[in-house]
N, C-alpha and C positions, 0 to 999 in steps of 0.2 A: 485502442485508438479508434475513434469514430471517423469513417471515411468522409463524412459530411462536415464534421466540426473540426477535425484535426486534433492537435495537441492542446489539451486543456490544462488549467492550473494545477489540478490534483495530480495529473501525470507528471508535471514538472517537479512537484514536491516529492513525489515518489522516487523520481530519478535522482534527486539530491541525496536522499537516504541511500540509494543503491550505490552512488559514487563514493559516499563516505565509507561504505562497507565493502567496496570493490565487488559488488554482487553481480553475477551474470544475469543478463536481461534478455528475454525473448519478446518481441513485439508482434502483436496480432492486430491487423487493420480490419475492422469489422464493418458489417452492413454493405458488402459489395453488391447485394441484390437491390440496393436503393441508389437513387441518384446522388452523386457526390463529387468530390474533387478528383482531379487526375492523380493516379498513384505516384507519379514522379514528384508532383507538388507535395504530397504527403511525406515522401522520403526526404525531400529538401527541408521541410519544416521539422521533421524528427531530428535531423542532424543539427540544425541551427538552434532549436529550442532546447533539446535535451543534451546538447554538447557531447554527442557520442556518434561514432561511425556506425553505419548500418549496412547490411548486406541482404538483399532479398533472396529468400530461399524458395519462395513460390511467387507466381505472378498471375494476376487476374486476366481473363479474356473478356474485355468489355466490363461495364458496370451498369447498375440500374436494371431497367427493363430488358436490356440486351446482354446482360451477364450470362455467359455460357459455361463458365467453369474456371478452374485454376490449374496452371501448369506447375507441377512440383519440380523445381530446379534441383533440389537436393536428391530426390529419388528418380528424376527423369520419368515421371508419369503424368498422365493427363486425366484429371477428374472432371467429369461433365456435370453441370448443375441442372437439376430439374425443379423449378419453383414450386411445383405441386407436391413434392415428396421431400420429407425432411431427412434425407440421407443421400449419399453418393449413389447415383443410379448406375453409373458405368465408369470403369477405370480403364484407360487405354495404356497398356505397357508399351513404351517405346524406348529405343536406344538413342535416338537423335531427334531433335525438334524438326528436322527436315523430312521426317518420315511422312509419306503420303497419307497415312492414317489420320494425321493431324488435320489435314485439309478436309478429309471426309467427315471428321467429327465436328468441326467448328465452321467450316466454310473457307473458301479461298481467301477472302478479304481479311477475315479475322486471323487466319493462320499466318498470312503475310505480316500483319501488324504484330502478332506475337513474336515472330522471328526478329522483326526489327527492334522491338523492345528488349528482347533478350540480348541481342548484339550490343545495344546501348548499355545495358546493365553490366555486361562483361567488360566493356571499355571504361565505364565510369566508376563502378564500385569495386572495392578491393575483394580479392578472393576470400572466401570464408576460411578463417583460421580458428580452429577450436580453442587454442591456447589464448588468443586474444579475446574470445568470447568468455572463457573462464576467468580472465583477468578483469572483466568488466569494461573492456575498451571497444568491443564490437558487438552489436546487437543484430542477430538474424531477424528478418521480418517475414511474416506469413500473412496471407490475405484470405478472406472468406466471409461467411455469414454464420455467426454463432447461433442465432435463433434457429436456423435450419441445420445446425450441427455440421455445416459444410466448411471444409478447410481446417477444422479443429483437429481432426485425427492426424493430419500431416504434421501439425505442430507438435502434438504429443509423441508421435513416432520419432520425430527428430530429437525431442527433448530426452527421450529414453536413451538415445545413443550418445548425446553430447553433454548431458547434465553432469555437474561435478560430483565427485564422491564427497562424503562428509569431510569437512576441513577442520583444522584446529580452531578453537574459539578462545579469544583473549579475555581472561578475567583480570581483575585488578591485582590479584596475588601472583598469577602465573598463567601460562598457556595450557589449555586443556585439550588433549589430543583424543580423537574419537576411539582409538584402540585401547584406551585405559579401561581397567576392569570396573572401577567404581563409577556408579551412576552420577551424572550431573545434568542439569537442564535449567532453562529459565522461561518465565512467562512472557510471551511477546504480544499476546492479544487476549482481550476479555470481551465476551459477547453476552449481553443480557437477553433474556426472553427467547432463548433458542426454541423452547416450547412454550408459547404464550399461555397454554392451559395450565402449566405448572409454574410459571414465572421462573424457569430454570436459567441459571447463569453458568457459562462455561469459560474456564481459563485454559488457553491453549499453551502447551508447553513444548518447546523444542528440545529434544534429547541431544545433548552434546557429547556425552561419553558413557561408556558402560551399557548396562541393560536395565531398562525400566520394567518393573514387575508389578503386577496387580497385587494389592494388599500388602506390599512391602512398606516398611517404615522409612519415610524420607523427611528431611529437616528443611523447613522454610527458614532461610538464613535471616531474613528481615525480622520475623517475629520470634525466632528461636524456638519454634514449636515443631514437634515431630508429628507427622500426619500419615494416615493410610488412606488409600483410594480404592474403594470396592468396585467402582464402575467406571474406570477410565475408558474413553471412547476414541474411535477413529472415524473420520468423515471422508466420504467420497460423494461429491455433489450433495444430493438430498438424503443420502443413505448414511445411517449412523450405526455402528456396531461396537460392542464391548470388546476390548483387547486385553489379553493376558500379559503381553510383553511388547516392548518396543526398543528400537536400536538407534544409534546415532543417525541423525538426519530425519527421523520420524517425528511427526507431530501428534501429540496426545491431548485429547480434551478431558479436563478434570472438572467435575461439578464444583461450583464455587458458591459459597454462602457469605461472601464478603471477606474471605480470608486472604485473597490475593490482590496484588497490584501489578501493573505492567512493570517488568524488570525484576520481579522476585526470582530468587535462585533456589532450586531444590537440589539437595545432595544427600549422600548417605551419611553425612556427618561433618565433612570437611567444610570449613568456613570459606566460601568462595563468593565473589561478587562480580557478576558479569557486567560488562559495560551496558549502560541503559540504552533505550531507544531514543533517538533525537526527537525533540518536540520543537517544531519550527514556529517562529513568530507569525501569528495570524495576520491576514491582510484585510479582513472585513470584520466589523464589530457592530453589535447591537445589544441594547439592554433587553433582558427578558422579564416580562411582567405576567403575573398570574391573573387570568380573566375569570376564574371561578374560585372564590375564597374557600368554598366547601371542599376543594380538592387540593389544598395546600400540601398535605403530606404526600399525596401521589406525585405532585409536581416536584417536590424536593427529592423524592426517591428516584424519579425518572431522570432528573438532571444529573444527580450523582452517578447513577449507573451509566448513563450515556457518556458522561465525561470520563469515567473510568475506562470505557471502551476506547477512548481516543477519537470519538466522532468529532469533537471540537474541544476547545479549551474554555474554562470558566475563570473569570477574575472577579474579585470583590473590590469595588472602588472604595478606597479608604476615605474619600472626601464625603460621599453621600451614602455609602453602605449598599449600593445597588449592585446586583449581579450582572456581569457583562460577559457575553458569549463571543468568542473570537473564532473565525473559520478562515479557510483559504478560498471559499467560493460561496455564491448565493445558494446553490443547491443544498448545501449542508444545513442551512437554516430551515429550509422546507422539509428536509428529512427529519430534523429534530422535532419540529412542530407536528409532523405526521405521526412519528413514533410515540411522542408524549400522549397524543390523543388516543391512538389505537392500541397502544400497549399498556398505558398507565391510566387512561381515562382522565387525563389532565389537559386543560386548555391553556394556551399561552398566547401572548401577542408580542410583537417585536417593536422596539422603539429605536430608531436609528441614532447613531452618534458618529460624528466626524473625527476619526483618528487616523494617524498615518502609520504608526508602528507600535507594537508592544515589545519591550525588551527587558530581559532579566538583568538586575543590577546587583553587584556585590563589591566589596572592598576589603582590603586587609587592615584598613584604618577605620575602626568603629565610629570614631568621632566624625570622620569625613562622610561616612554613609548616613549617619544620623543628621548631619547638616544638610545633605542632599535631600533626604526624605522630608525634612521640615520645609526646605525651600520649594520643593515640588509637591507639596502635600496633596493639592487638588488633582495631580496627575499620577498619584501612586495607587497601586492595587496589590492584592495578594493573589497568587494562583492557588490551585487546589492542594498544593503541598506546603502552603504557607510561605512561599518565597516572594521576595520583593520584586515587583514589576513596575516599570516606568511606562506610562501611556503617553506617547508623544503625539500631539495633534498635527504636527507638520515636520517636514524634513529639517527646516530651519531651527525649530525648537530643539530637535534631537541633536543637531550639530552644535548648537550653543551650549547645551547641557554637557556634551562631551568635552568642549573646550573649557568650560568654566569649572568642571570637576574632574581634573586629570587623575585623581586617586580612585575614581569609580570605574569599574569595568562593566561595559555594556555588552550583553550577550544576546544574539538574535536567534539562538536555539538553546534548548536546555535538554538534559537527559533525565529520564525518570529515575 
C-alpha cells in the first residue's frame, strides 16, 4: 500500500481473491520517507475498502522529510531511519515505550507523539490474535520504506513466526493433505521473458503434497502427458537457483515452452483437478491495434504470452472480430504496451470503448443460450478459453438482459 495513494483497485481485487480462499494477509504501508497521508487515515481506508480488520504491529515516527524511524510494536524495539543509508543504522532495544532512551533517540516532541499514538492504537484496534490472522479475518500492518529496505525485516521476522504451516488443498475429487507421500501441485502463475536474452518462460508450481524431485516423472492432468524437469528453480528476489527437491508450501519454477496454463495440475499419476484461480470481470476496456504490420507475429506472440500470465484478459468481439483487452486499472494498459515494445519488439495503440462490465454466460438450456447470443450478437465475445462473454455497455442493459433471459446464468468471475 502506498502511503500517498492509499488502497488502489488492484489491491482490492487481490483482497477479493484472498477472502475467497481465506488467505492470511500481511499489509506493508510503503514510502514513509515521502510526504503522504496520515497513518490513521490509511488504516481507516484499509478497513473500509478491504473489508478486513487491521492491527498495526509497527508504527512510524513522523513521515516524509521528518521521518525518523519505526517503533516495532510486536518486538518492542525502535529502529532509527537514516535517509542516506539503505539499512537500519541503529536499533534501540527497549522494554517499554516510556523508556527515556526513546526521548534521546527521536526527541521529546516525537516521543510524546509516539506514546500518544500507541495509546490510541491499543484503545481502538483489537489485540493481535494469530488465529484470526490465520483465518484471514485480521491483517497485521507494518510501515516502512521498501526502497531503503527499511521496515521490511520487521515484517519478515514476524512472518516467520506467525505464518501458517502448509494446509490441505481442496481438489474436485478430494482434499489433499500436505503430509501425503505422493506429490501433487498446481500451476498458479506463468511469467514470460524471465531472461529476455533467451525468451525464457517460467511456470510457477505450488507443491501441495509429497516431495517434488528433480528429473522425476510427473503427469500434467490437463494434457495427460508425463513430463520430467531437469532444471527446476527457486527464486529469492533477483536470485535464481536450481533445486533438487521441494516440499509442501514451496514454490518451484519450471521452464515452460507452452506446455502449461494457469490451473494445471501435476501429480505422480493420480487424476486430480485443483480448483482454478478466479478471474474477475475487468472494469476497463480498450481495443488493441497493431501499428507495425511487419511485426504482426511478434504482437500475436506477445499478447498471447502476456494474457497467459494473467496480466490482463483478452476477448474477441464476435460482431467485428476485433481483439479487446480488459483490465482493472489504467496502469495495466501502459505495462502491456511497454512490455510488448521492449520484450517483443511490437508496437500497439489503444482505441477506447465504453463498456460497463464483461460477464461470462452459460445455461443448462442450449436453445435459451443460442437465443440470447443471437439477440445480443453485437455484445458477444469469446475469451481466451473460448467461453461466451457478454459485454454490457451499461448497468441498465445488463439488468434488462438478466430480467429478459432468466434461463441464463451471468458470472462476474470465472476460474481457469
